[in-house]
Chimera marker file (.cmm) of the C-alpha trace (Angstrom):
<marker_set name="trace">
<marker id="1" x="50.711" y="31.435" z="23.885" r="1" g="1" b="0" radius="0.5"/>
<marker id="2" x="48.631" y="33.353" z="26.441" r="1" g="1" b="0" radius="0.5"/>
<marker id="3" x="45.571" y="31.451" z="25.213" r="1" g="1" b="0" radius="0.5"/>
<marker id="4" x="47.395" y="28.134" z="25.736" r="1" g="1" b="0" radius="0.5"/>
<marker id="5" x="48.240" y="29.088" z="29.315" r="1" g="1" b="0" radius="0.5"/>
<marker id="6" x="44.627" y="30.076" z="30.005" r="1" g="1" b="0" radius="0.5"/>
<marker id="7" x="43.329" y="26.791" z="28.633" r="1" g="1" b="0" radius="0.5"/>
<marker id="8" x="45.884" y="24.830" z="30.649" r="1" g="1" b="0" radius="0.5"/>
<marker id="9" x="44.688" y="26.550" z="33.843" r="1" g="1" b="0" radius="0.5"/>
<marker id="10" x="41.142" y="25.376" z="33.077" r="1" g="1" b="0" radius="0.5"/>
<marker id="11" x="42.121" y="21.768" z="32.458" r="1" g="1" b="0" radius="0.5"/>
<marker id="12" x="45.025" y="21.185" z="34.839" r="1" g="1" b="0" radius="0.5"/>
<marker id="13" x="45.194" y="22.132" z="38.506" r="1" g="1" b="0" radius="0.5"/>
<marker id="14" x="48.194" y="23.574" z="40.352" r="1" g="1" b="0" radius="0.5"/>
<marker id="15" x="49.623" y="20.090" z="40.899" r="1" g="1" b="0" radius="0.5"/>
<marker id="16" x="49.424" y="19.182" z="37.201" r="1" g="1" b="0" radius="0.5"/>
<marker id="17" x="46.407" y="16.906" z="37.593" r="1" g="1" b="0" radius="0.5"/>
<marker id="18" x="43.156" y="16.963" z="35.609" r="1" g="1" b="0" radius="0.5"/>
<marker id="19" x="40.820" y="19.674" z="36.866" r="1" g="1" b="0" radius="0.5"/>
<marker id="20" x="37.142" y="19.271" z="37.725" r="1" g="1" b="0" radius="0.5"/>
<marker id="21" x="36.268" y="21.179" z="34.536" r="1" g="1" b="0" radius="0.5"/>
<marker id="22" x="38.267" y="18.757" z="32.396" r="1" g="1" b="0" radius="0.5"/>
<marker id="23" x="36.541" y="15.797" z="34.072" r="1" g="1" b="0" radius="0.5"/>
<marker id="24" x="33.161" y="17.402" z="33.433" r="1" g="1" b="0" radius="0.5"/>
<marker id="25" x="33.930" y="18.077" z="29.750" r="1" g="1" b="0" radius="0.5"/>
<marker id="26" x="35.235" y="14.530" z="29.291" r="1" g="1" b="0" radius="0.5"/>
<marker id="27" x="32.057" y="13.139" z="30.838" r="1" g="1" b="0" radius="0.5"/>
<marker id="28" x="29.880" y="15.239" z="28.519" r="1" g="1" b="0" radius="0.5"/>
<marker id="29" x="31.771" y="14.286" z="25.349" r="1" g="1" b="0" radius="0.5"/>
<marker id="30" x="31.775" y="10.607" z="26.276" r="1" g="1" b="0" radius="0.5"/>
<marker id="31" x="28.047" y="10.713" z="27.041" r="1" g="1" b="0" radius="0.5"/>
<marker id="32" x="27.264" y="12.127" z="23.608" r="1" g="1" b="0" radius="0.5"/>
<marker id="33" x="28.955" y="9.098" z="22.036" r="1" g="1" b="0" radius="0.5"/>
<marker id="34" x="27.421" y="6.673" z="24.538" r="1" g="1" b="0" radius="0.5"/>
<marker id="35" x="23.915" y="8.066" z="24.190" r="1" g="1" b="0" radius="0.5"/>
<marker id="36" x="23.959" y="7.861" z="20.413" r="1" g="1" b="0" radius="0.5"/>
<marker id="37" x="25.048" y="4.242" z="20.772" r="1" g="1" b="0" radius="0.5"/>
<marker id="38" x="22.267" y="3.536" z="23.297" r="1" g="1" b="0" radius="0.5"/>
<marker id="39" x="19.624" y="5.116" z="21.066" r="1" g="1" b="0" radius="0.5"/>
<marker id="40" x="20.761" y="3.168" z="18.001" r="1" g="1" b="0" radius="0.5"/>
<marker id="41" x="20.787" y="-0.132" z="19.892" r="1" g="1" b="0" radius="0.5"/>
<marker id="42" x="17.406" y="0.654" z="21.488" r="1" g="1" b="0" radius="0.5"/>
<marker id="43" x="15.960" y="1.413" z="18.064" r="1" g="1" b="0" radius="0.5"/>
<marker id="44" x="17.388" y="-1.784" z="16.564" r="1" g="1" b="0" radius="0.5"/>
<marker id="45" x="15.861" y="-3.844" z="19.383" r="1" g="1" b="0" radius="0.5"/>
<marker id="46" x="12.462" y="-2.125" z="19.637" r="1" g="1" b="0" radius="0.5"/>
<marker id="47" x="12.004" y="-0.693" z="16.152" r="1" g="1" b="0" radius="0.5"/>
<marker id="48" x="10.452" y="2.376" z="17.781" r="1" g="1" b="0" radius="0.5"/>
<marker id="49" x="12.202" y="5.737" z="17.538" r="1" g="1" b="0" radius="0.5"/>
<marker id="50" x="10.134" y="7.229" z="20.391" r="1" g="1" b="0" radius="0.5"/>
<marker id="51" x="11.193" y="4.449" z="22.766" r="1" g="1" b="0" radius="0.5"/>
<marker id="52" x="14.822" y="4.760" z="21.678" r="1" g="1" b="0" radius="0.5"/>
<marker id="53" x="14.804" y="8.524" z="22.298" r="1" g="1" b="0" radius="0.5"/>
<marker id="54" x="13.154" y="8.038" z="25.706" r="1" g="1" b="0" radius="0.5"/>
<marker id="55" x="15.743" y="5.497" z="26.788" r="1" g="1" b="0" radius="0.5"/>
<marker id="56" x="18.564" y="7.704" z="25.497" r="1" g="1" b="0" radius="0.5"/>
<marker id="57" x="17.316" y="10.819" z="27.253" r="1" g="1" b="0" radius="0.5"/>
<marker id="58" x="17.098" y="9.085" z="30.637" r="1" g="1" b="0" radius="0.5"/>
<marker id="59" x="20.413" y="7.330" z="30.162" r="1" g="1" b="0" radius="0.5"/>
<marker id="60" x="22.364" y="10.458" z="29.185" r="1" g="1" b="0" radius="0.5"/>
<marker id="61" x="21.772" y="12.202" z="32.502" r="1" g="1" b="0" radius="0.5"/>
<marker id="62" x="22.273" y="9.204" z="34.774" r="1" g="1" b="0" radius="0.5"/>
<marker id="63" x="25.474" y="8.028" z="33.142" r="1" g="1" b="0" radius="0.5"/>
<marker id="64" x="26.987" y="11.511" z="32.912" r="1" g="1" b="0" radius="0.5"/>
<marker id="65" x="26.600" y="11.895" z="36.671" r="1" g="1" b="0" radius="0.5"/>
<marker id="66" x="27.999" y="8.425" z="37.314" r="1" g="1" b="0" radius="0.5"/>
<marker id="67" x="30.984" y="9.036" z="35.018" r="1" g="1" b="0" radius="0.5"/>
<marker id="68" x="31.851" y="12.356" z="36.673" r="1" g="1" b="0" radius="0.5"/>
<marker id="69" x="32.027" y="10.751" z="40.127" r="1" g="1" b="0" radius="0.5"/>
<marker id="70" x="33.926" y="7.773" z="38.684" r="1" g="1" b="0" radius="0.5"/>
<marker id="71" x="36.479" y="10.139" z="37.129" r="1" g="1" b="0" radius="0.5"/>
<marker id="72" x="36.896" y="12.106" z="40.371" r="1" g="1" b="0" radius="0.5"/>
<marker id="73" x="37.348" y="8.856" z="42.347" r="1" g="1" b="0" radius="0.5"/>
<marker id="74" x="40.150" y="7.793" z="40.010" r="1" g="1" b="0" radius="0.5"/>
<marker id="75" x="41.760" y="11.217" z="40.343" r="1" g="1" b="0" radius="0.5"/>
<marker id="76" x="41.662" y="10.801" z="44.127" r="1" g="1" b="0" radius="0.5"/>
<marker id="77" x="43.228" y="7.333" z="43.860" r="1" g="1" b="0" radius="0.5"/>
<marker id="78" x="46.003" y="8.817" z="41.716" r="1" g="1" b="0" radius="0.5"/>
<marker id="79" x="46.533" y="11.532" z="44.347" r="1" g="1" b="0" radius="0.5"/>
<marker id="80" x="46.917" y="8.919" z="47.086" r="1" g="1" b="0" radius="0.5"/>
<marker id="81" x="49.482" y="6.977" z="45.061" r="1" g="1" b="0" radius="0.5"/>
<marker id="82" x="51.653" y="10.036" z="44.412" r="1" g="1" b="0" radius="0.5"/>
<link id1="1" id2="2" r="1" g="1" b="0" radius="0.2"/>
<link id1="2" id2="3" r="1" g="1" b="0" radius="0.2"/>
<link id1="3" id2="4" r="1" g="1" b="0" radius="0.2"/>
<link id1="4" id2="5" r="1" g="1" b="0" radius="0.2"/>
<link id1="5" id2="6" r="1" g="1" b="0" radius="0.2"/>
<link id1="6" id2="7" r="1" g="1" b="0" radius="0.2"/>
<link id1="7" id2="8" r="1" g="1" b="0" radius="0.2"/>
<link id1="8" id2="9" r="1" g="1" b="0" radius="0.2"/>
<link id1="9" id2="10" r="1" g="1" b="0" radius="0.2"/>
<link id1="10" id2="11" r="1" g="1" b="0" radius="0.2"/>
<link id1="11" id2="12" r="1" g="1" b="0" radius="0.2"/>
<link id1="12" id2="13" r="1" g="1" b="0" radius="0.2"/>
<link id1="13" id2="14" r="1" g="1" b="0" radius="0.2"/>
<link id1="14" id2="15" r="1" g="1" b="0" radius="0.2"/>
<link id1="15" id2="16" r="1" g="1" b="0" radius="0.2"/>
<link id1="16" id2="17" r="1" g="1" b="0" radius="0.2"/>
<link id1="17" id2="18" r="1" g="1" b="0" radius="0.2"/>
<link id1="18" id2="19" r="1" g="1" b="0" radius="0.2"/>
<link id1="19" id2="20" r="1" g="1" b="0" radius="0.2"/>
<link id1="20" id2="21" r="1" g="1" b="0" radius="0.2"/>
<link id1="21" id2="22" r="1" g="1" b="0" radius="0.2"/>
<link id1="22" id2="23" r="1" g="1" b="0" radius="0.2"/>
<link id1="23" id2="24" r="1" g="1" b="0" radius="0.2"/>
<link id1="24" id2="25" r="1" g="1" b="0" radius="0.2"/>
<link id1="25" id2="26" r="1" g="1" b="0" radius="0.2"/>
<link id1="26" id2="27" r="1" g="1" b="0" radius="0.2"/>
<link id1="27" id2="28" r="1" g="1" b="0" radius="0.2"/>
<link id1="28" id2="29" r="1" g="1" b="0" radius="0.2"/>
<link id1="29" id2="30" r="1" g="1" b="0" radius="0.2"/>
<link id1="30" id2="31" r="1" g="1" b="0" radius="0.2"/>
<link id1="31" id2="32" r="1" g="1" b="0" radius="0.2"/>
<link id1="32" id2="33" r="1" g="1" b="0" radius="0.2"/>
<link id1="33" id2="34" r="1" g="1" b="0" radius="0.2"/>
<link id1="34" id2="35" r="1" g="1" b="0" radius="0.2"/>
<link id1="35" id2="36" r="1" g="1" b="0" radius="0.2"/>
<link id1="36" id2="37" r="1" g="1" b="0" radius="0.2"/>
<link id1="37" id2="38" r="1" g="1" b="0" radius="0.2"/>
<link id1="38" id2="39" r="1" g="1" b="0" radius="0.2"/>
<link id1="39" id2="40" r="1" g="1" b="0" radius="0.2"/>
<link id1="40" id2="41" r="1" g="1" b="0" radius="0.2"/>
<link id1="41" id2="42" r="1" g="1" b="0" radius="0.2"/>
<link id1="42" id2="43" r="1" g="1" b="0" radius="0.2"/>
<link id1="43" id2="44" r="1" g="1" b="0" radius="0.2"/>
<link id1="44" id2="45" r="1" g="1" b="0" radius="0.2"/>
<link id1="45" id2="46" r="1" g="1" b="0" radius="0.2"/>
<link id1="46" id2="47" r="1" g="1" b="0" radius="0.2"/>
<link id1="47" id2="48" r="1" g="1" b="0" radius="0.2"/>
<link id1="48" id2="49" r="1" g="1" b="0" radius="0.2"/>
<link id1="49" id2="50" r="1" g="1" b="0" radius="0.2"/>
<link id1="50" id2="51" r="1" g="1" b="0" radius="0.2"/>
<link id1="51" id2="52" r="1" g="1" b="0" radius="0.2"/>
<link id1="52" id2="53" r="1" g="1" b="0" radius="0.2"/>
<link id1="53" id2="54" r="1" g="1" b="0" radius="0.2"/>
<link id1="54" id2="55" r="1" g="1" b="0" radius="0.2"/>
<link id1="55" id2="56" r="1" g="1" b="0" radius="0.2"/>
<link id1="56" id2="57" r="1" g="1" b="0" radius="0.2"/>
<link id1="57" id2="58" r="1" g="1" b="0" radius="0.2"/>
<link id1="58" id2="59" r="1" g="1" b="0" radius="0.2"/>
<link id1="59" id2="60" r="1" g="1" b="0" radius="0.2"/>
<link id1="60" id2="61" r="1" g="1" b="0" radius="0.2"/>
<link id1="61" id2="62" r="1" g="1" b="0" radius="0.2"/>
<link id1="62" id2="63" r="1" g="1" b="0" radius="0.2"/>
<link id1="63" id2="64" r="1" g="1" b="0" radius="0.2"/>
<link id1="64" id2="65" r="1" g="1" b="0" radius="0.2"/>
<link id1="65" id2="66" r="1" g="1" b="0" radius="0.2"/>
<link id1="66" id2="67" r="1" g="1" b="0" radius="0.2"/>
<link id1="67" id2="68" r="1" g="1" b="0" radius="0.2"/>
<link id1="68" id2="69" r="1" g="1" b="0" radius="0.2"/>
<link id1="69" id2="70" r="1" g="1" b="0" radius="0.2"/>
<link id1="70" id2="71" r="1" g="1" b="0" radius="0.2"/>
<link id1="71" id2="72" r="1" g="1" b="0" radius="0.2"/>
<link id1="72" id2="73" r="1" g="1" b="0" radius="0.2"/>
<link id1="73" id2="74" r="1" g="1" b="0" radius="0.2"/>
<link id1="74" id2="75" r="1" g="1" b="0" radius="0.2"/>
<link id1="75" id2="76" r="1" g="1" b="0" radius="0.2"/>
<link id1="76" id2="77" r="1" g="1" b="0" radius="0.2"/>
<link id1="77" id2="78" r="1" g="1" b="0" radius="0.2"/>
<link id1="78" id2="79" r="1" g="1" b="0" radius="0.2"/>
<link id1="79" id2="80" r="1" g="1" b="0" radius="0.2"/>
<link id1="80" id2="81" r="1" g="1" b="0" radius="0.2"/>
<link id1="81" id2="82" r="1" g="1" b="0" radius="0.2"/>
</marker_set>
């Protein structure tokens, strides 16, 4: 029960909205899935594992950053509509 309350404080702010930490963790987990997909598709197109890994490693960082800011923008929109 105490553990549940601690976790909730990490993931939900005082107003009951998703916290920055939750947005960050969501962006990381989604990027793992997305990057695997990108690497597989890159490999299928090029037939070269080195190229696929290169594309995936660049893509993982850029899209994680983009997703984080996208998530925070949507949180701000939700705040304005409340």
